[in-house]
C-alpha positions in Angstrom: 0.0 0.0 0.0 1.2 3.5 -0.9 -0.1 6.6 0.6 1.0 10.2 0.3 -0.1 12.9 2.7 -0.7 16.5 1.7 2.2 18.6 0.5 4.7 19.4 3.2 3.9 16.3 5.3 6.2 13.3 5.7 5.6 10.6 3.1 5.3 6.9 3.5 6.0 4.5 0.7 5.4 0.7 1.1 6.3 0.8 4.8 9.3 3.2 4.9 9.1 6.8 5.8 11.0 9.7 4.3 11.1 13.4 4.3 10.2 15.7 1.4 12.9 17.8 -0.3 11.4 20.9 1.4 11.5 19.3 4.9 15.2 18.2 4.4 16.1 21.8 3.4 14.3 23.1 6.5 16.2 20.6 8.7 19.6 21.5 7.2 18.9 25.3 7.4 18.0 25.0 11.1 21.1 23.0 11.9 23.4 25.3 9.9 22.0 28.4 11.6 22.5 26.8 15.0 26.1 26.2 14.1 26.6 29.8 13.0 25.3 30.9 16.4 27.5 28.5 18.2 30.6 29.8 16.5 29.7 33.3 17.4 29.2 32.4 21.0 32.2 30.0 21.2 30.0 27.0 21.8 30.5 23.5 20.4 27.1 21.7 20.4 25.7 23.5 17.3 28.9 23.0 15.3 28.9 19.3 16.0 25.2 18.9 15.4 25.4 20.6 12.0 28.2 18.2 10.9 26.0 15.2 12.0 23.0 16.5 10.0 25.0 17.3 7.0 26.5 13.8 6.9 23.2 12.0 7.4 21.4 14.0 4.8 24.1 14.3 2.2 25.5 10.8 2.5 22.6 8.6 3.8 24.7 7.0 6.5 23.1 4.8 9.1 23.1 6.3 12.6 25.6 3.7 13.8 27.9 4.3 10.9 27.9 8.0 11.5 28.7 7.4 15.2 31.5 5.0 14.4 33.4 7.3 12.0 37.0 7.9 12.6 39.0 10.9 11.3 41.0 8.5 9.2 37.9 7.4 7.4 37.6 10.7 5.7 39.4 10.6 2.3 39.2 14.3 1.5 42.8 15.1 0.4 43.7 16.5 -3.0 41.7 14.7 -5.6 39.7 12.7 -3.0 36.0 13.0 -2.1 35.2 9.8 -0.3 34.4 8.4 3.1 35.3 4.8 4.2 32.3 3.2 5.9 32.6 0.0 7.9 30.3 -3.0 7.3 27.1 -2.5 9.3 23.9 -4.7 9.2 25.2 -6.8 6.3 26.2 -3.8 4.1 29.4 -3.8 2.1 32.4 -2.1 3.7 34.1 0.4 1.4 34.4 4.0 0.3 31.4 6.1 -0.8 31.6 9.3 -2.9 30.6 12.5 -1.3 29.6 15.9 -2.8 32.2 18.8 -2.8 30.1 20.8 -0.3 30.3 18.0 2.2 34.0 17.6 1.6 34.5 21.3 2.3 32.4 21.1 5.4 34.4 18.1 6.7 37.7 19.8 6.2 36.4 22.9 8.0 35.1 20.6 10.8 38.5 18.9 11.3 40.2 22.3 11.5 37.6 23.3 14.1 38.3 20.1 16.1 42.0 20.9 16.2 41.2 24.4 17.5 39.1 22.9 20.2 42.1 20.8 21.3 40.6 17.5 20.0 42.8 14.9 18.4 42.3 14.2 14.7 44.5 11.2 14.1 43.5 8.3 11.9 41.9 6.4 14.8 40.4 9.3 16.7 36.6 9.5 16.7 35.0 12.2 14.4 32.4 13.0 17.0 33.3 13.6 20.6 31.1 14.8 23.5 31.8 15.6 27.1 31.8 11.9 28.0 33.8 10.7 25.0 32.8 9.4 21.6 29.2 10.1 20.6 27.1 6.9 20.3 24.2 6.1 18.1 21.7 7.2 20.7 23.4 10.6 21.0 23.2 10.9 17.2 19.5 10.0 17.3 18.9 12.7 19.9 20.5 15.4 17.8 18.2 14.6 14.9 15.1 14.3 17.1 15.8 17.7 18.6 15.7 19.4 15.2 12.7 17.5 14.0 10.7 18.6 17.1 11.9 22.1 16.7 10.5 22.2 13.2 7.3 20.3 14.0 8.4 17.3 11.8 8.7 14.7 14.5 6.4 11.8 14.5 6.3 8.9 17.1 8.1 5.9 15.8 10.1 8.0 13.3 13.9 8.0 13.6 17.0 9.4 12.1 17.0 6.4 9.8 14.3 8.2 7.7 17.1 10.6 6.6 18.8 7.6 4.9 15.6 6.8 3.1 15.2 10.4 2.1 18.7 10.4 0.7 18.0 7.2 -1.3 14.7 8.5 -2.6 16.2 11.8 -3.9 19.2 10.0 -5.4 17.0 7.6 -7.3 14.7 10.4 -8.5 17.6 12.3 -10.1 18.8 9.6 -12.5 16.5 6.6 -11.9 19.7 4.5 -11.5 19.2 1.8 -8.9 22.9 0.6 -9.3 24.1 4.1 -8.1 21.7 4.0 -5.1 22.9 0.4 -4.3 26.5 1.4 -4.3 26.0 4.6 -2.3 23.9 2.7 0.3 26.3 -0.3 0.1 23.5 -2.8 -0.2 24.8 -6.4 -0.9 21.7 -7.2 -3.0 19.9 -5.0 -5.5 16.7 -6.4 -4.0 17.3 -4.3 -0.9 17.4 -1.2 -3.1 14.3 -2.0 -5.2 12.0 -0.5 -2.6 13.1 3.0 -3.8 12.0 2.3 -7.3 8.4 2.1 -6.1 8.5 5.8 -5.3 8.1 6.4 -9.0 4.5 5.2 -8.6 3.7 8.5 -7.0 5.0 10.3 -10.1 2.8 8.1 -12.2 -0.2 9.0 -10.1 0.5 12.7 -10.5 0.8 12.3 -14.3 -2.6 10.5 -14.4 -4.4 13.3 -12.7 -6.8 15.0 -15.1 -6.2 12.3 -17.8 -9.0 12.6 -20.4 -10.2 15.8 -18.6 
């Protein structure tokens, strides 16, 4: 069963929930603004949160993958725009391509970490809190905070929906399931096929008003 709520509401397609393009932009804008305020006030929470949101929305990482990232996993030197992601839940370990905007943000974030006195060696965690490396639960709380702030939070909805949102948007751009499979690191293309069903929404839109 496929149902789509009114414009601006979270969509659900065959059992998985994702956010609209507009909602993702709102989320990113809120996190980025929070980071700018944090920098002005010499705070750290907003800067770290914006990096988390940028990674989850621009790369479609699982929450656990995001939490487990090490500084050495970032392949963002000259001529490089990739992140190494470890095998999680049966996915394939390996590097995934990232957009230039995310690469630039990651470089800036590493520079910021150094200024904060945080270690940035190959095995040092990318995300640190007051009690050490941020875990998956802490990442979930960051996402939930912004969803509630924007009125987008729904019971039973998690940061994993950002991964679905990334996959939906990536598939819509070129209709290439192989690209989505590689970027999500699915072992089987069958796991990626669910995103092809989103095209049924587009068909429904095209059928509106057919024959008057």
